[in-house]
Structure formats: structure tokens, C-alpha cells
N, C-alpha and C positions, 0 to 999 in steps of 0.2 A: 573554210567551211562551205559545205554544198548548201543549195538551196533548202534543201531539207532537214538541214542541221548536223548533217554527217560530216566528221573530221576526216579528210582524205588528203591526200598529197599528189599533185599533177605535175610534172616535169616534162620538158621538151629539150632536146639537145639535136643539133646538128653534128654527126661525126665523120670525119673521114674515114671512109673505108667502106665498102658493099656490104650490104645486110648479111652474105656469108662471113664476111670477115669480122664483122661486130659481134654477129651471134655466136661465133668461136670465143670472142675475149669474153663474152658473158655466160659460157658456159663451162668452157675446159679449165680445171682447178688450177694446172700451171699458170695462165694466162691471168684467172680470175685473181690470182694472189699477188699479181703486179702492180693491182690498181683499186682493188679493194679496201674500202676502209677510209674513215677520215684522215685527215693530212696528221702526220706523225705515226700512225699504225703502221704495225707489219702483221702479214699473216702467214703464221707456221704453217698452216695447214687447212686444207680443202678436201674434204671427203665429198662424192659426189654421185649419185646413182641417176643418171639422167635421163628418166623416163616418168609418165604420169604412173604417181603413186611410189615412185622411187624418193629417197631421203637424201637432204645434204647436211654436212656441218662446215663450218666455218669457223677455224681459232683465230681470235682476234686479240692482239697485244697492243693495249696503248702504249704511250710514252713512257707513263708512269701509271703502276698500278699492277694487278692482276690479269693475266689472261684469262678470257671469257668467251662463250662459245655461242654462236648463233646457228640456229636449226630449222628444218622446216621439209615440206614433202612437195614435191612438183604435182602440180595440178595439169597443166598443158604443157607441151613441148612440141613446138611447130616450127622445126627449122627449115627456113633460116630467118623466120618473120614473126616470131612470136612465143613467149614464154610466162607461165604464172605459176607461182608456188606461195604457200605461206610460211609465214616469216614471225619465228618468237626467239626471245632470249632463254638461254638456259639459266636458271634463277633469274627471273624475270624482276625487274622494278616493281612495288605496287601498282603503279598507274601503267603497266605494260598490258596488252592483250595480242593475243594473233592477229595478225594481219595478212593479207594477201597483196602480194607485188604482183602487176602485169606489166610485161614489158612487150611493145611493140616495135617493130622495125619496118621501114617503109624507105625504098630507093628514092632518093632525090635525083641522082643522075648515077653514071658507071663509077665514080670514084665516093659519091657521099651517100649519108643516108642518116634518116632522123630516127631518133630514138624516142618514143614515147614512154612514160613511165606513171603509172597509176597506182597508189597503196592506200589501204586504209582497210577498216574504220579505225581510227585512234580512240584512244580512250578520254584522250585530255589534249589540249593545244599545246602544250609543254611538249608532250612526247611526238606530236606531229611536227614541231619545229625542230625538235633534234634529229630526226628522221630527215626531214629537209636539208639541214646543215650537212648531216652525213653523206647522203646521197648526192649533194651538190658538190662537195666535195671530192667524192667517190669519182664522180663521171666528168669532174675536172680533170684528175688524172689520167681517167681512160683517153679523153680529149687529146692530150697531151701526147699519150703514148701511141696512139692512132696517127696522129699529125707527125711523129717523128722519124726522120728519114731512116731508111733499113741500112743497116751496116753492112 
């Protein structure tokens, strides 16, 4: 919770890869489908119109249960250093509300970058914690993907 009482999520990760490489992983549908979602989830499809005002839709399949979708609209697209978009679930949980995700990239050196994620405002601490777990697992998979040697 922020000092003013708002429920927000803030994460930072150091990733192998320059800002352009990481930005591509964050925005290209084929790449995004490789790492997006909590552990055990698959991503059957990603639709994206990567421009301010453009929409996206991500199909998420949990290990057990029905397919569901994440949708939103891009607010800012600043390759290779920034991206922000709205984030909402189709058929949301009663505790859900639309949030805004802001992703910022900063070069550490020629081979590594820092990703800063900010998301909010959440309606409940329970929903914020759920997003923290999902993002932490997703960004862990992204980190492993970027650290893997090229075949």
C-alpha cells in the first residue's frame, strides 16, 4: 500500500538482454506467449495492436479449469524503454477492477537491463497479492528465457 492508501504493485528485475531485446519479449505476441502467465499456464493466443489506443487480448489456459482472457488498451508505447496499458479480465472477479500497468526499461550495461513494473490501483489487497504472485512467476520465466544460451 502506498502512503496515500492506494493498493499498488511495484516490482524490479534485472534481466539478461539489452532494452531492445527485452522490449521485444514484452511486446511481440509469439515471444510473449513463451513466458506470460503464472507457472503451469499456457498461452494459446495473443492478439496485439501495439500502438497508443490499440487493443490487446491474451488467452490464458490454467493447468486445470477453463480458458479465460486478459484484455486492455495500450496507453503509451515507447520502444525500447517504456510501455503502459490497461489491464482487465473478461468476466472479472467481483473484487477486480481495471488497472494500469507501466513497464520501464533501463540499460545496466550492454548485456543487461532493469525492468521496473508498476500496476494499480487494486480494489483489494487479495487481488494485489494475486497479481504480485502472477507477475513474479511470469518475470521469473522471462528471466530464465533470456538467460538461456541461444541454440
